[in-house]
C-alpha positions in Angstrom: -32.4 -45.8 19.0 -28.8 -44.7 18.8 -29.1 -44.3 15.0 -32.2 -42.1 15.3 -30.5 -39.9 17.8 -27.5 -39.4 15.5 -29.8 -38.5 12.6 -31.6 -35.9 14.7 -28.3 -34.4 15.8 -26.9 -34.2 12.3 -30.0 -32.9 10.7 -29.8 -29.5 9.1 -30.2 -26.7 11.7 -29.9 -22.9 11.7 -26.4 -23.2 13.1 -25.3 -25.1 10.1 -26.7 -22.6 7.7 -24.5 -20.6 5.3 -24.8 -17.5 7.4 -23.7 -19.4 10.5 -20.6 -20.8 8.7 -19.7 -17.4 7.4 -20.0 -15.9 10.9 -18.1 -18.7 12.5 -15.2 -19.0 10.1 -14.7 -15.2 10.0 -14.7 -15.1 13.8 -12.3 -18.0 14.1 -9.8 -17.0 11.4 -10.0 -13.2 11.2 -11.5 -12.3 14.6 -8.1 -11.6 16.1 -7.4 -9.1 13.3 -10.8 -7.5 13.9 -9.8 -7.1 17.6 -6.4 -5.6 16.7 -7.9 -3.0 14.4 -10.5 -2.1 17.0 -8.1 -1.6 19.9 -5.6 0.4 17.8 -8.5 2.5 16.5 -9.7 3.2 20.0 -6.2 4.5 21.0 -6.1 6.7 17.9 -9.4 8.4 18.6 -7.6 10.4 21.3 -4.1 10.1 19.9 -3.3 13.8 20.2 -4.3 14.0 23.8 -2.5 10.8 24.6 0.6 12.0 22.7 0.7 15.2 24.8 0.4 13.3 28.0 3.3 11.0 27.1 5.5 13.9 25.8 4.6 17.1 27.7 8.1 18.7 27.2 7.9 18.3 23.5 4.2 19.0 22.8 3.1 21.6 25.3 4.2 25.3 25.9 3.4 28.1 28.3 1.2 30.7 26.5 2.4 34.2 26.5 2.4 37.2 24.2 1.9 37.1 20.4 2.9 34.4 18.0 6.3 34.8 16.3 6.3 35.4 12.6 6.0 32.2 10.5 9.3 33.0 8.8 11.0 32.9 12.2 9.3 29.6 13.1 10.3 27.9 9.9 13.8 29.3 10.0 14.4 27.9 13.5 13.1 24.5 12.5 15.3 24.4 9.3 18.4 25.1 11.4 17.5 22.1 13.6 17.6 19.5 10.8 20.2 18.3 8.3 20.8 20.6 5.3 19.4 18.0 2.9 16.0 18.0 4.7 13.2 19.9 2.9 10.1 21.4 4.5 7.0 19.6 3.5 4.2 21.1 5.6 3.5 23.2 8.6 0.9 22.4 11.2 -0.6 25.2 13.2 -1.1 24.7 17.0 -4.5 23.2 17.7 -4.7 25.1 21.0 -2.8 27.8 23.0 -0.6 25.3 24.8 0.5 23.5 21.7 3.6 24.2 19.5 4.0 24.6 15.8 5.0 21.4 14.0 7.0 21.5 10.8 7.5 18.3 8.9 10.6 17.8 6.8 11.4 15.1 4.3 14.9 13.7 4.6 16.3 11.3 1.8 18.0 8.4 3.5 19.4 5.5 1.5 16.4 3.9 -0.3 13.7 5.7 1.6 12.4 9.1 2.7 12.4 9.8 6.4 9.8 12.2 7.8 11.1 14.5 10.6 8.8 16.5 12.8 10.3 19.6 14.5 8.3 21.2 17.3 8.7 25.0 17.7 7.4 27.2 20.5 5.0 29.6 18.8 5.7 32.5 21.2 9.5 32.4 21.3 10.4 30.5 18.0 12.5 28.1 20.2 12.9 24.6 19.0 11.5 22.2 21.5 12.8 19.0 19.8 12.3 16.7 16.9 11.3 13.1 16.2 10.9 10.8 13.3 7.4 9.9 12.1 6.8 6.2 12.9 9.5 6.2 15.6 7.3 7.0 18.6 4.3 5.2 20.1 1.3 7.0 18.6 2.7 7.2 15.1 3.6 3.5 15.3 0.0 2.7 16.4 -1.2 4.8 13.4 1.0 2.8 11.0 -0.1 -0.5 12.6 -3.8 0.5 12.3 -3.5 1.7 8.8 -0.8 -0.4 7.1 0.1 -3.2 9.6 3.7 -1.7 9.3 3.8 -3.3 5.8 3.4 -0.3 3.5 1.0 -0.4 0.6 0.5 -4.2 0.8 -0.5 -3.9 4.5 -2.8 -1.1 3.6 -4.6 -3.3 1.2 -4.8 -6.1 3.8 -6.4 -3.7 6.3 -9.0 -2.7 3.6 -9.8 -6.4 3.1 -10.1 -6.9 6.8 -12.6 -4.0 6.9 -14.7 -5.8 4.2 -14.6 -9.0 6.1 -15.7 -7.2 9.3 -18.8 -5.9 7.5 -19.5 -9.5 6.3 -19.1 -10.8 9.9 -21.4 -8.1 11.3 -24.0 -8.7 8.6 -24.0 -12.5 9.1 -24.4 -12.0 12.8 -27.4 -9.7 12.3 -29.0 -12.2 9.9 -28.6 -15.0 12.3 -30.5 -13.3 15.1 -32.9 -11.6 12.7 -34.1 -14.9 11.2 -35.0 -16.4 14.5 -38.7 -15.8 15.2 -39.3 -13.7 18.3 -35.6 -13.4 19.0 -34.9 -9.9 17.5 -35.7 -7.9 20.7 -34.0 -10.5 22.8 -30.7 -9.6 21.2 -30.8 -6.3 23.1 -31.4 -7.9 26.5 -29.1 -9.7 28.9 -30.5 -12.5 31.2 -28.7 -12.6 34.5 -30.4 -15.7 35.8 -29.0 -18.3 33.4 -26.1 -20.7 33.0 -22.6 -19.3 32.6 -22.4 -20.4 29.0 -25.8 -18.7 28.3 -24.6 -15.5 30.0 -21.5 -15.4 27.8 -23.6 -16.0 24.8 -26.0 -13.2 25.8 -23.0 -10.9 26.3 -21.9 -11.8 22.8 -25.2 -11.1 21.1 -26.1 -8.1 23.1 -22.8 -6.2 22.6 -23.0 -7.2 18.9 -26.5 -5.9 18.6 -25.7 -2.5 20.1 -22.3 -2.1 18.3 -23.2 -3.5 14.8 -24.2 -0.2 13.2 -21.1 1.7 14.6 -18.8 -1.2 13.5 -20.2 -1.1 10.0 -19.8 2.6 9.8 -16.2 2.5 11.1 -15.3 -0.3 8.6 -17.0 1.4 5.6 -15.4 4.7 6.3 -12.0 3.0 6.7 -12.4 1.1 3.4 -13.3 4.4 1.7 -10.1 6.0 2.8 -7.9 3.0 1.8 -9.6 2.5 -1.6 -10.6 6.1 -2.5 -10.5 5.6 -6.3 -12.8 2.6 -6.2 -15.1 4.5 -3.8 -15.1 7.5 -6.1 -16.1 5.4 -9.1 -18.9 3.7 -7.2 -20.3 6.9 -5.8 -20.1 8.6 -9.2 -22.8 6.2 -10.4 -25.3 7.3 -7.8 -24.3 10.9 -6.8 -23.9 14.0 -8.9 -20.3 15.0 -9.7 -19.4 18.5 -10.7 -16.6 19.0 -13.1 -13.8 20.8 -11.2 -11.6 23.4 -12.9 -8.5 22.0 -14.6 -5.9 21.0 -12.0 -3.4 23.6 -13.1 -2.8 24.8 -9.5 0.3 22.6 -9.1 1.8 23.7 -12.4 2.3 27.5 -12.4 4.5 29.9 -14.2 7.6 30.8 -12.2 8.0 34.1 -13.9 11.6 34.2 -12.6 10.5 36.6 -9.8 11.1 36.6 -6.1 9.2 34.0 -4.1 6.8 35.1 -1.4 7.4 33.9 2.1 5.2 31.7 4.2 4.1 34.5 6.5 2.7 36.3 3.4 1.0 33.1 2.2 -0.8 32.9 5.6 -1.8 36.5 5.4 -3.3 36.0 1.9 -5.2 33.0 3.1 -6.6 34.8 6.1 -7.7 37.8 4.0 -9.5 35.5 1.5 -11.3 33.5 4.3 -11.4 35.8 7.3 -13.6 33.6 9.4 -11.6 30.4 8.7 -8.8 29.1 11.0 -5.5 28.1 9.5 -4.7 24.4 10.0 -1.9 23.5 7.6 0.4 24.9 4.9 2.0 22.6 2.4 5.2 23.9 0.9 5.8 23.8 -2.8 7.3 20.4 -3.8 9.1 21.9 -6.8 9.9 25.2 -8.5 6.6 25.0 -10.4 4.4 24.0 -7.5 2.1 26.2 -5.4 1.5 26.5 -1.7 -1.5 24.5 -0.5 -3.3 25.9 2.5 -5.9 24.0 4.5 -8.3 25.9 6.7 -11.4 25.2 8.7 -14.5 27.4 8.6 -17.1 27.4 11.3 -19.5 24.5 11.1 -17.2 22.2 9.0 -17.6 18.6 9.9 -13.9 17.9 9.7 -12.4 19.4 12.9 -8.7 18.2 12.9 -7.9 19.8 9.6 -10.8 21.2 7.7 -12.1 21.0 4.1 -11.4 24.6 3.0 -8.4 24.8 0.7 -6.4 27.4 -1.3 -3.6 27.1 -3.8 -1.4 30.2 -3.8 1.4 31.0 -6.3 4.8 30.9 -4.7 5.9 33.8 -6.9 3.2 36.4 -7.1 0.8 35.4 -4.3 -2.0 34.8 -6.8 -4.8 32.5 -5.6 -4.9 29.8 -8.3 -7.8 27.7 -6.9 -10.1 27.5 -3.9 -12.2 24.7 -2.5 -15.0 25.0 0.1 -17.5 22.5 1.4 -20.3 24.6 0.0 -19.0 24.2 -3.6 -17.9 20.6 -3.4 -19.9 17.9 -5.3 -22.1 15.5 -3.4 -19.6 12.7 -4.0 -16.6 14.7 -2.8 -18.5 16.0 0.2 -19.4 12.5 1.2 -15.8 11.3 0.8 -14.5 14.2 2.8 -16.7 13.1 5.7 -15.1 9.6 5.9 -12.2 10.6 8.2 -14.3 12.6 10.7 -16.9 9.8 10.7 -14.2 7.2 11.2 -12.7 8.7 14.3 -16.0 10.1 15.6 -15.1 13.8 15.4 -18.1 14.5 13.1 -20.3 14.3 16.2 -17.9 16.1 18.5 -16.8 14.6 21.8 -19.9 12.2 22.1 -18.9 10.8 18.7 -15.3 10.3 19.7 -16.4 8.5 22.9 -18.8 6.3 20.9 -16.0 5.3 18.5 -13.6 4.8 21.4 -16.0 2.3 23.1 -16.9 0.6 19.8 -13.2 -0.2 19.3 -13.4 -2.6 22.2 -16.4 -4.5 20.8 -14.4 -6.7 18.4 -12.1 -8.1 21.1 -15.2 -8.7 23.3 -17.0 -10.4 20.5 -13.9 -12.5 19.6 -13.3 -13.7 23.2 -17.0 -14.4 24.1 -17.6 -16.1 20.7 -14.6 -18.3 21.1 -15.6 -19.3 24.6 -19.1 -20.3 23.5 -17.8 -22.2 20.5 -15.3 -24.1 22.6 -17.8 -25.1 25.3 -20.5 -26.2 22.8 -17.9 -28.1 20.9 -16.8 -30.0 24.0 -20.4 -30.7 24.9 -21.1 -32.2 21.5 -17.9 -34.3 21.6 -19.0 -35.8 25.0 -22.4 -36.5 23.5 -20.8 -38.3 20.5 -18.2 -40.2 22.5 -19.8 -40.9 25.9 -17.4 -42.3 28.5 -14.3 -41.4 26.4 -11.9 -39.3 28.5 -9.9 -38.3 25.5 -12.7 -36.5 23.6 -10.5 -33.4 23.5 -8.4 -35.2 20.9 -11.2 -36.1 18.6 -11.1 -34.2 15.3 -14.3 -32.4 14.4 -15.4 -29.7 12.1 -15.2 -26.2 13.5 -18.9 -25.9 13.1 -19.5 -28.6 15.7 
């Protein structure tokens, strides 16, 4: 009788299927990284608002009057940094109570430090400066994107995203394959045992969050491995041949350079309905200004997809880019960031992504509890009367 019971217990079952093992091992060994990525991602959905709350003196101003000229803004910022610091880009205020931000690159030993200088747009007064990566929200960004490990960490994060998709797909397959269980995944039974309630919490949250998690993971992977994604999308989507990329290599002509205020005026005249978001300074004597703007209706809200390249010497527009003229492939790739942080759907999308970021930690904890309790129950069944079953070595699948 004892032998027959053991045969019944060890017979193949759905929980021992390949999909179950994939789901279990990914949860046990990578689940904590899923949770980490989700929590840091949730914080970054509203990182600008959180940053302003934490640093009001540095990131908020009292509105009043007209904006100072951009030449005054940049000159004030340049005086606040070491002589060796070079301006890299200028961020326009996202709202009336926000300052200009000018980012400088500062060579230091064997690395380049990024310094952000905040300037009052109305008075051209320097509010302060800080190093990118040296304050909370930038540190969270680097942790989320690179695990504070540079390019290697960035690759690891991309692999974690792939594994998250595998974990979600395996979970969906497990509940989909059970006859009559599909709709039950979306319901929670209050009148059941504690273990059953925890299991229901696991599958219900997983069922509701699965699509959002896959979208977040896929968009993140696309931003980490853009070249691979471009190659893959080129096989299924039409790709327009863009003009030669001569915009970054222009003739200097030996003339007088135009200033940043003139650059902004040229951009506004060319796209009168667009809002200036960023201006990238020329990185060399042969480089052009690159201006990023946002036109009404663009899906990308934090920066925009409209761009111009303007000669630093004669103000000639060397190249333009608009969402309307982008190829299907490039349009889809440009959507990845606003989809990843939810801004593509406005505030509802941001809230959705913020809440979805808590799903991995919930799934990890509830899955771990269910696995541990089931494992203990099976150990007691295999070793009845043995008080030291907690020391018995068993496969993680049991």
